[in-house]
N, C-alpha and C positions, 0 to 999 in steps of 0.2 A: 478170440475176443480182441477187437482192435485196440491198439495201445494209443492212448492220448498223446499228442505231441507235447514235448516239454514246454513248460511255461516260459514266455519271454522274460529275460532278466529285467528287473525293475531298474530303470535308469534314474538315479537321484540327481536332481538339479543342484548345481553348486549354489551355495548361499551367495547372495550379492555382496560384492566387496564393499566395506564401509568407505565413505568418502575420505580423501586424504586428510591428514591432521590439520593442515593449514586451512582447508575448506571448512572443517568442523569449527575451528576457532573463529573464522570469518563469520560463519552463520550465527554462532552463539552471540558474538558481539553485536552484529548488525541487528538481529532480532531484538536484543535487549535495548539498543539505542532507539530503534523505531517505536517500540511499545513503551519506552520511557522507564524501563527498569534501570537503565543507566541514563540518568538525566544529564542535561547540559551542565557543564561545570564539574562533572565527576572525573576524578583522576584514576585511570586504570593502570595497574602495574603488570609487567610481564609475568611475574611470579604468581600473582593471584589468578590471572587468566589461565596460565598453564595448569594450575591446580584445579580450577573450576571445570576445565574441559578434559583434564587427564592426559595432557601431552607435555612435551618438552618445550623449552622457550623458543627454539628455532622456528617452528610453525607459527607461534604467536607473533613473532617479528614479521613474518611474511604476511599474515593476516592484517596486522596493524598498518603496514605500508600500503596495502591495497585499500584499506578504509580511509587512510589519509588522502589518497588520490581522489576518492569519492566525496571528500569534503565533510565527513562525519566526525573525524577526530583530528587532533593536532599532536604530533609526536614531539616529545621533549627528551633529548638524550639523557640517560641515567636517571630520569625521573619517572617517565611513563607516557601515557597517552591521555590527553584531555578530551573529553566528549564536548564537542562544540555546541553551544546553545544556538537556537534558531534566531537569527538576527532580524531586525526590522526591515533591512534591505532585502533579505531573502524572502520574507513574507510578501513584501510588495512585489518583488519580481515574479514569484510563483503565482500570485493572484492575477497579476497582469497577463501573464502568459496563458493561464487557464482561461481567462475571459476571452482572449483572442481566439483560442482553439475551440473552446466549448460553445461559444455563441454561434460560431460558424457551423459547427457540427450539429447543433440543435436545429438550425434552419435547414440543413441538408437532410435531417431525419424525416422531414415532411415532403411528400407523403410516406408514411412508415409502412414497412412490410409487416405481415403477420408474424414473421419470425422475430423481428426486433421487438415488437410489442410483447410477445410471449416471453422473450429473454428478460426484458426489463421488469415484467411482472414477477418473474421468478426471483430475480435479484432483490427486488423490493421486499418480497415475502421473506426471503432468507435474512435480510437485514433486520426485519421486525423480530424474527425469532432469536437472532443473536443479541439484539438489544434487550429482549426479555430475559435472556440468560446472563446479561451483565458482562459480556465479553467485549470490552471496549476495543481491543486490538483487532479482533475479528470484524467488529462493526465497521471500523475504519477501512479495513481491506475491502469489505463488501461495498461500502460507500464509494470507494475509488473504482471498483469494478463496474458499478452502475454507470458512472460518467464515462469510463473507458469504453464501454460497449457502444455508447452513442458516438464517441469519437471514431472508433473503428468502423462504424457503419457509414461514416462519411466517405470512405473509400480513398482517402488521401494518405498514402503510405508515409510520406515525409512528415505530415502532421501527426500521424500515429506514433512514429518513432520519437518525435519531439515530446509528445505527451508522455510516452513511456519513461523518458528521462526525468520526469517530475515525480515519478512514483514514490520514491523513498521520502522525499520532502513532504508530499501530500499525506502519506501515512503518518509521519511523525507529527505534523500539524494537526491532523484529524484527532489523534489520541489526546494531544494537549488540549484541544478545544473541549472534547467530551469530559475530560477529567476536571477542567475548570468550570465548565458549564453543563452539568448533567442534563438540564432541561433541553439543551440543544439537540440531544439525540432524537427526541420525538419531533422536534422542529425540522431536522434534516430529513427524516423519513416522510414527514408531511409534504415538504417541498419537493422531494423526489416524486411523490404521488402527483403533485401539481404538474411537474414537468412531464411525467408520463401521460397525464390526461391531455395536456396541450398538444403533445406529439400525436396521440391517438385521434384527437379532434382535427388534426391537420392545420393547426394554428402555429405557423413557423415563427412569427414575431412574438406570439405569446410564450412559446417555448424559450426563445432567446431572452425574453424579459425575466422569466423564472430563473434561468441560469445566472443572469446578471445579478439579481438580488441574492440568490443562494450563495454564489461564489464570493461575492463582495463581503458577505458577513464574516467569512473566514478571516479576512484581514483584520477586521475590527475585534473579533473575539480572541484571536491568537495574541494580538498586541495588548489585550486587556483594556481596550478603549470603550467597551460596551457600557452603556448607562441604563 
């Protein structure tokens, strides 16, 4: 009777290494700032952050230095780190830059490929689902993805990189608007639908006009000037 060959030994894959301590602290603080769990004006201490993440103070200092360079916090020796509020100048600068990039990209999207239309439809549906679930941070991320997809489609790598640099500021402002103006969530989704329809119809100027109205509202709402 033939003898069966011995079974091959099972090779167990090594568990992925957890990210370095400084990276964990950085991610914890940044996510909390962007979704406004740490609001502008909040003073963060090294001790509290170390306890929250479960690390020593050394990686906390590394993470805070990195976040200060990104303009999200201001370090004060022996006191802690102050979460910086979004300034009126920052709002104006972000909206102005978005208009320059996104109006150009909206025009370039026409005539649109079937792939771009399908992707925008998917992102719009995902945004509706997240809005129904009440996840404001995720809605803001998906909102930004919708616009970024159009910018990426323009095929200009320099503009795409410039737009990517606005990501954190866009997310933070988006959450602030939705918290202060809950009705704006449905309006945003409706305006995204209008933008998609203009692109689908081949109306380049119509798409740019929707972008102009849609993005300009951010400046008004974040600054609290809405009437």
